C-alpha positions, 0 to 999 in steps of 0.5 A: 570058326573063321581063320582069324579065330582059329589062329587066336586059338592056335596061339598065333604071334601078333604078326600072323594076327595081324595079317588075317582079315577081320571077319565081316560077321560073327556068331553071337548070342543076342537078343531081337528088338522085335521080340521086346513084348513077347512077355507082356503081361507075364509076372518075373517069374513066368518069363523063360529066357530060354525063349528071348535068347537067340544064338546066331551070326550079327555084323562085326562093328568097326573098331573105335580108336580106344578099343581092342577086338578081342576073340573070346575063349570063354565068357561067363553067367551074370545076372544082368543077362538074365535081366536082359532077357526078361526085358525087365525093368526095361528092355535094354534097347532102350539103353542102346538107343540113348547111348547111340543118341550121342552120335560118333562112335555111340551110334554103333550100338543102337542095333536091332540086336543086342549082344549080351554078356559081361565077362571075358577071357581071350585074346586081342586080335585088333587095337585101335589107333589110340591104345597104348597099354595093349598089344595083339596077342596079349592074353585079357579078362575084361572089367564090365565097368564101361566108363569115359577116361575124358570124365573128370569124375573118372580120375577120383572113380570110375563109378562116379562118371555120369555116363557109366554103364555096364558092358555087355548090359547097357552097351552092345558087343558083349562077351557071349560070343566069338569076339567081343568089343571093349575099351582098353580101360576094361582090360586086364592081364588073364592070371596065366595059371587059370583056364580060359574059363576059369578066368572068364568068371572071376572079375564082374562078381569078384570086383563087385564084391571087392568094393562093396567089402574091402574098398574105402568105398564099401564096408571096409571090413577088418579082422574079426567082423562078422559078415551076413553074406546072402546067396553065399554060393552064388557068383557074388557070394562066393567071393564075398566068402573068400574076401571075408575069410582072407581079411580075417572076418567071420564069413555067415553065409545063407543059402538056399538049401542043404545041397549048398551047405558044403560049397559055402564052407569050402569058400570060406563061411564059418557059419552057413545057414540054409534059409528053409530051416529057419523059414526065410522065404516067400512072404514071411514077415521080415522083422519075424524072419530077422529075429529068427536069422539074428537068434541063428547067428548069435547062436554061432557066433555070439553077436550080430553081424557088422555088415550085411552083404546085400544083393538079393533085394525085395526079398531080404533087404528089410531082414538085412537091416533089422538083423544087422547090429547097432552102428552096422552097414548093409551094403548093396549092389543088386536087387535080383528078386525085385527093385522095390525094397520094404523096411522098418526105417526105425530100425535104421535111424534109431540104431545108427546104421547105414545103407551103402550103395555099391555099383561094380568097381572101377578099374584099380578095384577090379586090378586089385582083386585081379591080383589076389586071383593072379596071386592064387589067394582068391580062387575061381568061383567056376562051378560049370561050363556050357558051350555057346550053343547051351547059353540059354540053358545056362542063363535059365539055371541062374534065373531059376537059382538053381546054379553054384557059384558061376557058370562059364560059357565057351566062346573060341574054346573048343573045350575046358581046360586050356590057356593055362600059361603058368603050370608051376603056379597052378601046381603049387596051388593044386589043382583041386584048388584053384576051382574049389567049387568044381568039384561040387555037384549042382542039385536040380531040383 
């Protein structure tokens, strides 16, 4: 560990941090451009991300005027890292090349290595000359929404920025490392009652779920709404369930095995459906699967769902369109099982249903979600913690859906449990309630 990292970990003040030189290199989990064809000819399921993810030292980039350098105490694993490591649907080096062609500061991103990671909690150790709201020594979490605040559309909704990117996926210098570079307009205060790894696990998935369900740009759930949540114990679903419960809705969670049923209930699902028990797998006819799922939901709550929280994609999208009630909403933010969907359009147009596309969240939505976390109204979905050296194993668990909730990856933090600066709030919430999934054992079948 270099002297600046040691000082940040020890809680050094701004003056001391400012005096210590920034290292020329740092450890980071990254992809190499020479590996992009390593899975050529292989299907998605055959591409083992442990073969492509590398841990090694990379050069420290120069800081732009609107950026900060963060000493990363913890990051978290997201499915976009899995996509990157599979080199699907295209190698992310294409994103870096496209960004780099803008010239100026963007040119730094076009490198023969791609540092991944889109969630972080850490300490600001440098600020660019144009940064106003943040200072060295601040404890922060990082939004993955990488937007240009000089684009007029950003001031309506950052996600409408034509040049909007996902940090650490479509940009370089992400969070699975000892250091990360982020724009100042990505930062929010770290919830003081959480550990580094708990805080790092929230923002990307939680902010995305907030926009999908709560924001006026999403489904705008209300009291009493029945909300079907696919993957209710995954990163996105874990926050969706809490937001539905907190908003007075009825969360109906679908999970992939009996081992995940209790976890879904802990998160606030009133009804939990094990997809294996009603035959929602493989190449099942989606209309028939939708009928079985609809009967199960009506049997439990008496009516069809108002909203379907969709991110699985190809394997479930046709079912989602079928099962949502007349006039209902399917809100989608991803396609972990494939981007090309098939559905029967009659059930969409004739029953006046809607599909809403949702991507990430703007800074205000992220801030609103982060406030709920900071108040203790939404709890961290953290389940497991891995050291940086085992990032590839963590990514493989997410790739094969053998995880519950969120997996954190420690950066500079030497072990879990560090970073709490408001122990009183933590005590009021309760140690076992702050991250309720930590007590859930994960089956590795």
